[in-house]
C-alpha angles and dihedrals in degrees: 000000000000116000116242133190133223138209113213132181134170130199135177113226120192097225134077118278091249089067093050092045090053092050090053098045106039132074090232093056099039091046089060097040104039120001134343091215103078149116114214139159126180094235127119107245095026115126109228115209123207122185125203106180105296093346118096126193120195118195126181115218106233100170138020122177108177112253091349117061143015124181128188127184113209107232102164126023139085106346091247090058098047109104095019119122123224118201137179117200116191124198119182121211122175094337095313129101130227105204121196118192121194133179105193138184100042108165095215143003100253137155087269090054090051093046092049090049088059094044093050088056088053090047089058091048088053091047092051091047092049095046096044102033105019096244126091129180108244123190092262092058097048122107097194 
């Protein structure tokens, strides 16, 4: 069996898991957190589309467990991303959410892997900011 590599991040967000789940499954939330150019539906089997300038990422929703888990399979993107699986696991504790993001099944640790590791950390910062303060930092608002 071929060895694969994973990116994993965890963040505490001071809102219930239903708020975080909504931010990760709706156009309104993902437009604030990730990119305002998107087509998403919270339906298993739907192919979400995220645009970053001329780059387009298409991710098939393979699992949705309300307020607990979201799983996307990357079906069209940078070749290093295709076949990877992105998941969000949400665990609520006393009205706060512990969110774990994973991007699994990378074929190698490359510069792209390392760059994405950084950017997923920023994605979670944007998610936390949006959920707690109502304002995320989508791709179109970034200056870096």
